[in-house]
MITORNU-798140 format. One line per field, with one value per atom (N, C-alpha, C): residue in one letter; atom name; x, y, z. Coordinates in steps of 0.05 Angstrom, whole numbers. Layout:
BEGIN
aa c(A; ...)
at c(CA; ...)
x c(X; ...)
y c(Y; ...)
z c(Z; ...)
***
This chain:
BEGIN
aa c(X; X; X; X; X; X; X; X; X; X; X; X; X; X; X; X; X; X; X; X; X; X; X; X; X; X; X; X; X; X; X; X; X; X; X; X; X; X; X; X; X; X; X; X; X; X; X; X; X; X; X; X; X; X; X; X; X; X; X; X; X; X; X; X; X; X; X; X; X; X; X; X; X; X; X; X; X; X; X; X; X; X; X; X; X; X; X; X; X; X; X; X; X; X; X; X; X; X; X; X; X; X; X; X; X; X; X; X; X; X; X; X; X; X; X; X; X; X; X; X; X; X; X; X; X; X; X; X; X; X; X; X; X; X; X; X; X; X; X; X; X; X; X; X; X; X; X; X; X; X; X; X; X; X; X; X; X; X; X; X; X; X; X; X; X; X; X; X; X; X; X; X; X; X; X; X; X; X; X; X; X; X; X; X; X; X; X; X; X; X; X; X; X; X; X; X; X; X; X; X; X; X; X; X; X; X; X; X; X; X; X; X; X; X; X; X; X; X; X; X; X; X; X; X; X; X; X; X; X; X; X; X; X; X; X; X; X; X; X; X; X; X; X; X; X; X; X; X; X; X; X; X; X; X; X; X; X; X; X; X; X; X; X; X; X; X; X; X; X; X; X; X; X; X; X; X; X; X; X; X; X; X; X; X; X; X; X; X; X; X; X; X; X; X; X; X; X; X; X; X; X; X; X; X; X; X; X; X; X; X; X; X; X; X; X; X; X; X; X; X; X; X; X; X; X; X; X; X; X; X; X; X; X; X; X; X; X; X; X; X; X; X; X; X; X; X; X; X; X; X; X; X; X; X; X; X; X; X; X; X; X; X; X; X; X; X; X; X; X; X; X; X; X; X; X; X; X; X; X; X; X; X; X; X; X; X; X; X; X; X; X; X; X; X; X; X; X; X; X; X; X; X; X; X; X; X; X; X; X; X; X; X; X; X; X; X; X; X; X; X; X; X; X; X; X; X; X; X; X; X; X; X; X; X; X; X; X; X; X; X; X; X; X; X; X; X; X; X; X; X; X; X; X; X; X; X; X; X; X; X; X; X; X; X; X; X; X; X; X; X; X; X; X; X; X; X; X; X; X; X; X; X; X; X; X; X; X; X; X; X; X; X; X; X; X; X; X; X; X; X; X; X; X; X; X; X; X; X; X; X; X; X; X; X; X; X; X; X; X; X; X; X; X; X; X; X; X; X; X; X; X; X; X; X; X; X; X; X; X; X; X; X; X; X; X; X; X; X; X; X; X; X; X; X; X; X; X; X; X; X; X; X; X; X; X; X; X; X; X; X; X; X; X; X; X; X; X; X; X; X; X; X; X; X; X; X; X; X; X; X; X; X; X; X; X; X; X; X; X; X; X; X; X; X; X; X; X; X; X; X; X; X; X; X; X; X; X; X; X; X; X; X; X; X; X; X; X; X; X; X; X; X; X; X; X; X; X; X; X; X; X; X; X; X; X; X; X; X; X; X; X; X; X; X; X; X; X; X; X; X; X; X; X; X; X; X; X; X; X; X; X; X)
at c(N; CA; C; N; CA; C; N; CA; C; N; CA; C; N; CA; C; N; CA; C; N; CA; C; N; CA; C; N; CA; C; N; CA; C; N; CA; C; N; CA; C; N; CA; C; N; CA; C; N; CA; C; N; CA; C; N; CA; C; N; CA; C; N; CA; C; N; CA; C; N; CA; C; N; CA; C; N; CA; C; N; CA; C; N; CA; C; N; CA; C; N; CA; C; N; CA; C; N; CA; C; N; CA; C; N; CA; C; N; CA; C; N; CA; C; N; CA; C; N; CA; C; N; CA; C; N; CA; C; N; CA; C; N; CA; C; N; CA; C; N; CA; C; N; CA; C; N; CA; C; N; CA; C; N; CA; C; N; CA; C; N; CA; C; N; CA; C; N; CA; C; N; CA; C; N; CA; C; N; CA; C; N; CA; C; N; CA; C; N; CA; C; N; CA; C; N; CA; C; N; CA; C; N; CA; C; N; CA; C; N; CA; C; N; CA; C; N; CA; C; N; CA; C; N; CA; C; N; CA; C; N; CA; C; N; CA; C; N; CA; C; N; CA; C; N; CA; C; N; CA; C; N; CA; C; N; CA; C; N; CA; C; N; CA; C; N; CA; C; N; CA; C; N; CA; C; N; CA; C; N; CA; C; N; CA; C; N; CA; C; N; CA; C; N; CA; C; N; CA; C; N; CA; C; N; CA; C; N; CA; C; N; CA; C; N; CA; C; N; CA; C; N; CA; C; N; CA; C; N; CA; C; N; CA; C; N; CA; C; N; CA; C; N; CA; C; N; CA; C; N; CA; C; N; CA; C; N; CA; C; N; CA; C; N; CA; C; N; CA; C; N; CA; C; N; CA; C; N; CA; C; N; CA; C; N; CA; C; N; CA; C; N; CA; C; N; CA; C; N; CA; C; N; CA; C; N; CA; C; N; CA; C; N; CA; C; N; CA; C; N; CA; C; N; CA; C; N; CA; C; N; CA; C; N; CA; C; N; CA; C; N; CA; C; N; CA; C; N; CA; C; N; CA; C; N; CA; C; N; CA; C; N; CA; C; N; CA; C; N; CA; C; N; CA; C; N; CA; C; N; CA; C; N; CA; C; N; CA; C; N; CA; C; N; CA; C; N; CA; C; N; CA; C; N; CA; C; N; CA; C; N; CA; C; N; CA; C; N; CA; C; N; CA; C; N; CA; C; N; CA; C; N; CA; C; N; CA; C; N; CA; C; N; CA; C; N; CA; C; N; CA; C; N; CA; C; N; CA; C; N; CA; C; N; CA; C; N; CA; C; N; CA; C; N; CA; C; N; CA; C; N; CA; C; N; CA; C; N; CA; C; N; CA; C; N; CA; C; N; CA; C; N; CA; C; N; CA; C; N; CA; C; N; CA; C; N; CA; C; N; CA; C; N; CA; C; N; CA; C; N; CA; C; N; CA; C; N; CA; C; N; CA; C; N; CA; C; N; CA; C; N; CA; C; N; CA; C; N; CA; C; N; CA; C; N; CA; C; N; CA; C; N; CA; C; N; CA; C; N; CA; C; N; CA; C; N; CA; C; N; CA; C; N; CA; C; N; CA; C; N; CA; C; N; CA; C; N; CA; C; N; CA; C; N; CA; C; N; CA; C; N; CA; C; N; CA; C; N; CA; C; N; CA; C; N; CA; C; N; CA; C; N; CA; C; N; CA; C; N; CA; C; N; CA; C; N; CA; C; N; CA; C; N; CA; C; N; CA; C; N; CA; C; N; CA; C; N; CA; C; N; CA; C)
x c(74; 45; 51; 48; 61; 42; 37; 10; 22; 5; -2; -18; -4; -23; -27; -54; -60; -75; -54; -69; -61; -75; -58; -62; -75; -73; -49; -29; -10; -10; -28; -24; -40; -64; -71; -52; -37; -21; -2; 6; 29; 19; -6; -8; -19; -31; -41; -5; 10; 32; 51; 62; 69; 50; 20; 10; 7; 7; 9; 36; 58; 90; 85; 71; 70; 63; 51; 37; 46; 71; 80; 78; 64; 62; 87; 95; 109; 92; 101; 80; 98; 91; 90; 70; 84; 52; 59; 36; 38; 13; 18; -4; -19; -13; -32; -27; -52; -54; -32; -18; 5; 31; 36; 58; 45; 25; 25; 14; 17; 12; 33; 58; 85; 95; 83; 90; 80; 54; 37; 55; 68; 84; 108; 126; 146; 139; 115; 124; 95; 98; 74; 52; 45; 32; 14; 2; -17; -38; -46; -66; -68; -86; -74; -106; -100; -104; -116; -144; -140; -157; -157; -169; -189; -206; -219; -218; -215; -209; -177; -164; -141; -138; -112; -108; -105; -108; -114; -130; -125; -149; -160; -178; -187; -192; -191; -184; -214; -223; -251; -231; -222; -216; -191; -167; -151; -163; -185; -194; -204; -213; -225; -205; -184; -165; -151; -141; -126; -147; -174; -184; -191; -192; -197; -165; -142; -118; -113; -132; -127; -113; -116; -100; -121; -112; -134; -128; -110; -100; -124; -129; -151; -144; -166; -169; -184; -173; -195; -195; -214; -223; -224; -215; -217; -223; -251; -255; -282; -287; -296; -322; -331; -353; -373; -389; -407; -432; -438; -465; -471; -486; -501; -487; -489; -492; -460; -454; -418; -412; -416; -404; -419; -437; -447; -424; -428; -399; -375; -366; -341; -337; -358; -358; -356; -379; -385; -361; -344; -318; -296; -295; -276; -266; -275; -264; -273; -252; -261; -272; -263; -274; -287; -306; -303; -303; -291; -295; -294; -313; -311; -299; -288; -264; -282; -273; -252; -259; -234; -238; -203; -215; -194; -167; -146; -125; -139; -143; -153; -167; -197; -216; -195; -185; -169; -157; -139; -123; -136; -173; -175; -184; -197; -204; -189; -166; -143; -135; -133; -132; -154; -179; -198; -201; -193; -194; -165; -143; -125; -128; -133; -148; -157; -176; -196; -175; -156; -153; -128; -119; -100; -111; -138; -154; -154; -152; -144; -166; -195; -224; -217; -206; -204; -198; -203; -200; -164; -162; -151; -127; -99; -88; -79; -82; -69; -49; -24; -8; 10; 1; 7; -4; 29; 23; 26; 29; 22; 0; -11; -34; -30; -42; -36; -54; -60; -86; -79; -76; -75; -86; -109; -116; -99; -90; -66; -41; -38; -6; 9; -17; -4; -4; 21; 30; 26; 19; 17; 24; 50; 54; 49; 34; 20; 5; -6; -24; -11; 7; 35; 33; 25; 36; 64; 72; 102; 103; 114; 120; 134; 134; 146; 143; 167; 164; 148; 142; 127; 137; 169; 177; 171; 178; 179; 150; 129; 104; 95; 107; 98; 114; 129; 144; 138; 133; 103; 93; 73; 49; 54; 79; 80; 78; 109; 100; 73; 61; 33; 19; 17; -3; 7; 31; 44; 58; 36; 48; 55; 56; 78; 85; 102; 114; 131; 157; 185; 186; 195; 200; 223; 233; 256; 263; 289; 298; 289; 290; 279; 243; 237; 212; 198; 210; 215; 221; 237; 246; 226; 215; 197; 166; 158; 133; 137; 163; 163; 178; 184; 208; 196; 195; 189; 213; 217; 231; 244; 236; 247; 256; 258; 276; 300; 325; 349; 360; 369; 368; 401; 407; 434; 431; 449; 457; 440; 442; 438; 415; 396; 370; 355; 348; 333; 327; 363; 374; 361; 370; 367; 335; 324; 286; 282; 297; 280; 300; 328; 338; 314; 311; 292; 268; 256; 225; 230; 259; 262; 272; 278; 287; 268; 251; 223; 200; 195; 183; 182; 202; 207; 236; 252; 278; 269; 251; 250; 223; 211; 186; 192; 212; 221; 247; 245; 263; 278; 305; 318; 333; 323; 329; 351; 382; 401; 397; 402; 407; 376; 354; 330; 316; 316; 303; 295; 269; 269; 229; 213; 197; 183; 162; 148; 150; 155; 167; 146; 156; 133; 142; 118; 131; 112; 94; 73; 100; 86; 92; 124; 131; 162; 175; 187; 198; 218; 216; 228; 254)
y c(23; 13; -22; -20; -45; -64; -96; -107; -130; -142; -170; -186; -208; -234; -252; -255; -280; -301; -322; -341; -367; -390; -416; -435; -419; -427; -426; -442; -441; -421; -436; -431; -392; -392; -363; -338; -360; -333; -331; -344; -340; -318; -327; -317; -282; -276; -250; -238; -251; -230; -230; -240; -239; -215; -215; -193; -175; -166; -146; -130; -137; -133; -125; -138; -122; -94; -84; -67; -49; -54; -38; -36; -57; -64; -77; -70; -88; -113; -126; -153; -172; -174; -204; -223; -248; -267; -287; -294; -316; -338; -352; -380; -383; -372; -375; -348; -348; -321; -321; -335; -334; -325; -328; -309; -287; -285; -255; -240; -249; -231; -226; -236; -237; -203; -215; -188; -161; -161; -140; -124; -140; -132; -119; -128; -116; -101; -98; -81; -60; -41; -21; -27; -48; -52; -26; -25; -3; -18; -46; -56; -86; -106; -134; -150; -164; -186; -198; -214; -241; -256; -286; -304; -318; -325; -327; -365; -384; -405; -417; -409; -413; -430; -449; -468; -461; -482; -466; -446; -424; -409; -392; -393; -376; -347; -339; -311; -290; -296; -287; -281; -300; -303; -281; -275; -257; -230; -229; -205; -188; -207; -204; -193; -208; -204; -175; -175; -146; -119; -122; -101; -99; -121; -116; -108; -107; -97; -72; -62; -27; -30; -54; -50; -39; -7; 1; -1; -26; -30; -38; -24; -33; -60; -79; -97; -105; -125; -137; -163; -175; -208; -214; -238; -250; -279; -283; -315; -324; -352; -369; -371; -360; -356; -334; -345; -322; -313; -331; -323; -304; -290; -266; -261; -276; -277; -276; -295; -281; -256; -252; -226; -201; -194; -190; -189; -215; -224; -207; -212; -202; -175; -158; -130; -122; -129; -122; -128; -152; -153; -134; -115; -95; -96; -117; -126; -95; -72; -63; -59; -88; -86; -125; -130; -161; -181; -195; -206; -231; -241; -273; -281; -297; -309; -335; -333; -315; -287; -272; -249; -235; -220; -211; -192; -192; -172; -144; -140; -109; -102; -115; -113; -116; -128; -136; -110; -97; -75; -47; -53; -27; -26; -44; -39; -37; -46; -35; -8; 5; 39; 54; 36; 49; 50; 33; 25; 38; 35; 54; 84; 86; 123; 124; 118; 125; 123; 108; 100; 123; 139; 156; 181; 189; 206; 224; 215; 219; 201; 206; 190; 201; 222; 230; 211; 207; 199; 207; 233; 253; 267; 271; 283; 301; 331; 351; 359; 380; 381; 405; 424; 447; 443; 443; 444; 407; 385; 365; 354; 334; 311; 295; 275; 239; 227; 203; 181; 160; 163; 129; 100; 103; 84; 73; 90; 81; 90; 100; 105; 124; 151; 176; 190; 205; 229; 250; 271; 302; 318; 331; 364; 378; 402; 425; 409; 392; 375; 361; 350; 339; 310; 292; 265; 265; 245; 247; 209; 196; 172; 167; 146; 143; 113; 101; 77; 75; 42; 33; 41; 42; 45; 73; 89; 118; 130; 113; 116; 117; 81; 89; 104; 117; 129; 157; 178; 189; 196; 176; 164; 166; 154; 151; 177; 201; 225; 245; 238; 256; 239; 220; 213; 219; 237; 240; 266; 288; 320; 333; 326; 342; 329; 307; 290; 293; 290; 282; 246; 237; 206; 200; 183; 169; 151; 150; 133; 97; 96; 68; 66; 81; 86; 81; 97; 97; 65; 55; 27; 9; 12; -10; -6; 18; 16; 11; 8; 5; -29; -35; -64; -76; -109; -121; -137; -160; -173; -197; -194; -209; -192; -166; -143; -153; -138; -137; -117; -95; -67; -65; -45; -24; -8; 1; 26; 46; 57; 77; 76; 61; 53; 75; 87; 104; 124; 142; 159; 166; 136; 145; 151; 134; 142; 164; 185; 212; 221; 220; 241; 235; 214; 212; 227; 227; 244; 271; 278; 315; 313; 299; 310; 308; 290; 281; 304; 314; 333; 361; 359; 392; 379; 396; 399; 394; 407; 414; 401; 377; 362; 341; 331; 321; 336; 342; 365; 336; 345; 326; 343; 336; 342; 331; 342; 335; 307; 286; 276; 267; 271; 266; 252; 251; 249; 258; 259; 267; 284; 295; 309; 317; 321; 323; 369; 368; 404; 409; 438; 464; 473; 460; 476; 494; 510; 518; 551; 549; 573; 572; 552; 550; 537; 548; 534; 509; 478; 461; 465)
z c(-28; -3; -4; 24; 28; 40; 25; 39; 44; 68; 85; 67; 57; 44; 59; 77; 98; 82; 68; 43; 48; 59; 52; 30; 13; -13; -35; -31; -43; -74; -94; -116; -121; -95; -92; -90; -67; -45; -66; -73; -100; -131; -134; -155; -139; -129; -115; -117; -94; -93; -115; -135; -165; -167; -169; -187; -173; -156; -133; -139; -131; -137; -169; -189; -215; -214; -207; -200; -178; -178; -160; -124; -113; -85; -78; -48; -34; -19; -28; -7; 5; 23; 42; 45; 46; 45; 62; 79; 103; 99; 110; 102; 128; 157; 176; 192; 212; 219; 250; 256; 277; 263; 233; 225; 214; 206; 205; 226; 248; 276; 279; 276; 283; 265; 239; 224; 224; 229; 239; 257; 282; 307; 289; 268; 256; 246; 225; 204; 203; 196; 184; 164; 160; 129; 130; 105; 89; 93; 91; 85; 86; 97; 100; 78; 69; 51; 69; 80; 97; 85; 85; 86; 113; 108; 125; 137; 118; 112; 119; 154; 153; 174; 172; 190; 215; 239; 264; 268; 279; 284; 260; 253; 225; 226; 200; 196; 213; 216; 237; 259; 270; 298; 300; 280; 279; 284; 262; 250; 280; 286; 320; 339; 336; 362; 352; 327; 327; 325; 320; 322; 355; 369; 404; 413; 399; 405; 398; 382; 369; 351; 331; 308; 283; 275; 256; 222; 210; 195; 170; 150; 135; 134; 129; 124; 104; 77; 61; 66; 76; 72; 46; 42; 8; 18; 19; 24; 5; 10; -15; 6; 32; 45; 34; 14; 1; 20; 41; 47; 60; 61; 63; 99; 115; 147; 145; 137; 131; 123; 105; 104; 127; 136; 155; 180; 178; 206; 201; 179; 173; 175; 170; 165; 189; 205; 236; 255; 247; 261; 254; 246; 238; 205; 191; 159; 150; 132; 118; 89; 70; 62; 53; 38; 41; 8; 8; -28; -29; -43; -46; -65; -62; -94; -109; -132; -145; -151; -147; -152; -177; -187; -206; -189; -205; -197; -194; -216; -220; -193; -191; -169; -138; -141; -109; -112; -135; -126; -123; -134; -135; -105; -93; -63; -46; -52; -36; -39; -57; -62; -45; -52; -36; -6; 7; 35; 44; 31; 44; 37; 14; 8; 41; 43; 68; 97; 103; 118; 122; 98; 95; 95; 95; 97; 77; 46; 23; -4; 6; -9; -37; -48; -70; -96; -112; -138; -152; -148; -165; -137; -135; -117; -128; -123; -123; -117; -123; -108; -121; -113; -133; -171; -185; -208; -213; -198; -204; -193; -210; -211; -213; -196; -193; -186; -206; -203; -194; -163; -159; -173; -184; -202; -217; -236; -259; -254; -223; -217; -237; -252; -270; -258; -270; -259; -281; -280; -289; -289; -297; -290; -312; -301; -312; -335; -331; -351; -378; -370; -388; -372; -384; -374; -365; -340; -337; -331; -350; -351; -322; -307; -282; -278; -272; -266; -242; -244; -218; -196; -185; -159; -163; -178; -175; -175; -181; -177; -146; -141; -110; -92; -100; -74; -77; -109; -101; -93; -89; -78; -42; -33; -10; 3; -20; -9; -7; -29; -17; 0; 4; 26; 53; 53; 74; 73; 66; 56; 68; 105; 123; 143; 134; 150; 138; 150; 140; 143; 116; 119; 123; 143; 139; 124; 124; 100; 109; 133; 143; 134; 141; 144; 107; 97; 59; 57; 62; 48; 59; 86; 99; 86; 69; 67; 38; 13; -16; -20; 0; -3; 12; 5; 14; 29; 47; 52; 19; 11; 0; -30; -21; -48; -37; -58; -46; -58; -40; -49; -43; -69; -68; -46; -33; -19; -30; -53; -64; -72; -74; -85; -86; -65; -61; -67; -62; -71; -107; -120; -147; -157; -128; -144; -143; -119; -119; -134; -141; -167; -185; -196; -219; -219; -198; -185; -193; -176; -182; -209; -229; -257; -267; -268; -291; -283; -248; -238; -235; -220; -206; -189; -190; -175; -141; -136; -106; -102; -118; -115; -84; -84; -56; -43; -15; -3; 15; 15; 34; 58; 79; 105; 124; 119; 122; 151; 152; 187; 188; 174; 176; 156; 141; 118; 98; 84; 64; 69; 53; 56; 25; 26; -1; -1; -28; -28; -39; -39; -47; -70; -89; -125; -144; -121; -134; -145; -174; -189; -191; -193; -205; -223; -239; -268; -265; -265; -266; -277)
***
């Protein structure tokens, strides 16, 4: 999952970026709405964390512009403006959630999971695919009832396939969702992670479509 943070406070922005990366998110952080707007035009983010007190045009202005332009990306407002009228205004302007600073990283991650699940049409707290069970809140996978130890990146990759169960995902799409602009990738990084998912879960959990990309596989009733 790739997140865009728009926050002018250097200490907070750096802390949120580092913390979310440790939880398995790809994160790009910008300090003003103009830079964020350019990033939104270039990358298909899964959600935005938006401060309202930005330099220049504030966050409410950018949120209103994005919604007027038809951008449906989930937006979580994170701000010091705690008055009830500010919350109502933010939600009415199109925010999917509204958090008042200070906020813990765990709560922010939980709110991001909630808004992105709703956006993907998968509000359930547990996702099932044949004999695979996945809990996005803990990034824990179970195969036939037994826990499977996945790395942070492997869990993020599995979650990406589960949120697009009927779609062929190109290599470029997967890289865009899982890696931010600060990541340095080896040419075979993606293939290595897919190999590990197949080894740990099932050889057919991910299908390779030559020349096109990858797709979630059907594994019901099959022995790994």
